[in-house]
C-alpha positions in Angstrom: 1.4 -6.1 9.2 -1.7 -5.4 11.4 -4.2 -2.9 10.3 -7.4 -2.0 11.9 -10.2 -2.6 9.1 -12.3 0.3 9.0 -14.6 -0.2 5.9 -16.4 -3.4 5.0 -17.7 -2.7 1.7 -17.3 -0.1 -1.2 -14.3 2.0 -2.3 -12.9 1.9 1.3 -12.8 -1.6 1.6 -11.1 -2.3 -2.1 -8.5 0.2 -1.0 -7.6 -1.5 2.1 -7.8 -4.8 0.1 -5.2 -3.5 -2.4 -2.9 -2.0 0.2 -3.0 -5.8 1.8 -2.5 -7.0 -1.8 0.5 -5.0 -2.5 2.1 -5.5 0.8 2.0 -9.2 0.7 3.4 -8.9 -3.0 6.1 -6.7 -1.8 6.9 -9.0 1.4 7.4 -12.0 -1.1 10.2 -9.9 -3.0 11.7 -9.0 0.6 10.3 -5.2 0.5 8.5 -4.2 3.2 7.0 -0.4 2.9 6.4 0.6 6.6 4.0 3.5 5.8 1.9 1.6 3.3 -1.8 2.4 4.2 -5.1 3.9 3.1 -4.5 7.8 3.1 -6.1 8.8 6.3 -8.1 11.7 4.7 -9.6 9.7 2.4 -12.0 8.5 5.7 -13.2 12.1 6.1 -14.5 12.7 2.4 -18.2 11.7 1.4 -17.8 10.3 -1.0 -14.6 8.8 -0.4 -11.5 10.3 -2.3 -9.7 7.1 -1.9 -6.1 7.2 -1.9 -3.4 4.7 -1.3 -0.5 6.0 0.7 2.8 4.2 -0.2 4.6 6.1 2.4 8.1 6.6 3.1 11.2 3.9 2.9 14.7 4.0 3.4 17.3 3.9 0.6 18.2 0.2 0.9 14.2 -0.6 0.5 14.2 2.0 -2.3 17.2 0.2 -3.9 15.2 -3.2 -3.9 12.0 -1.9 -5.1 13.9 -0.4 -8.0 15.7 -3.7 -8.6 12.3 -5.6 -8.4 10.7 -3.2 -11.0 13.6 -3.4 -13.5 13.1 -7.2 -13.5 9.4 -7.0 -13.9 9.5 -4.3 -16.7 9.6 -5.4 -20.2 
C-alpha cells in the first residue's frame, strides 16, 4: 500500500501512522481495505480535524473482518 506522506509531525502524521498500522494488522489476517486512508478533508482544516477513512469493501472482505472481530472480542 503505497501512500504519499503529507505530514511529518503532529496529528496528521499520527493519523497517517495509525492508518499504516491498521493496514498492516489487517493484512496479517488476510484483510485489505482498499480505501483505508486519512480523510482528505482533514488536510483542509486548521487546526486539522483528523479523521481516518475506513472506506468501502466488498461482502467477502466484510465477512472476513466480522470473523476476525468475533474471535478478538471477549
